C-alpha positions, 0 to 999 in steps of 0.5 A: 500500500505504502509503496503504491502510494508513494510511486504515484508521485512519479508515475502517471498511473500505478497498477497493483497486481494482487494474489487475493481478492482483498487486501489485509493492510490497515483500513486507513491505507486501503481507503487512501489507496482506493481514493487515489485516481492513479491507482488500479488493482487487479485482483486474483492474479500473479506476475508470470513474466516480465516482458521487455527488450534487450537493446535497449534494455527496458521493461515493456509489459508484464504477463499476468496469471489469473490464479482462478482460471489460469489465464494469462493476459499481458499488460503494457507497463513501463516498469515493475516494482515488486513488494512482498508484503510484511508478514514476518518469517518467524514461524520457526520460532513460534513457541520458542521466543515471545512474539506479538499477536501478528507474528513479530518477535519481541525485543527488550527496549533499546536491545536486540535481546529476546526473552530467551537468554543468548537469543537475539533478533533484528530486522524484519522479524522484530520491526513492524513499524519501519520495515526498511532494509536500512533499519534492519541493517542497524538492528543487525549491528545492535544484535551483533554487539548485544551477542558479543556482550553476552558472550563476554559476560559468559566468559567472565562467569566461567573465569570467575568460577575457575 
């Protein structure tokens, strides 16, 4: 939603190809999107192929597959932007670390620490607000520093026990 709305600042029109017949995004974003005259939605479809030219290298179209009928149609486009949504890939950690109702891993304030000692989380699995690569990179650095401190504390405890 946010990406499509942003792209309308630069494009004559934006077409969203969505694999379902409804969006799961917040209603306020949906309302903004549907109210924007530059945005069109193609429901129940997926991108099957990007069509273009080799010389010069350029996108000229997209082949879309209707997920209900399997029919493939081609639309003319000047560019393609892929957004995969914001469902965190955290199923592996279910019942292992504390998570929010929407599936994001909970970390301590100003830290990458989870509720399990020695387990740290960062980036898209924790960030349900910004969801940007640059913030994920910063969080990754935080997690590395937190892990380094944790390991150093274990070393100190081990030395004290000797």
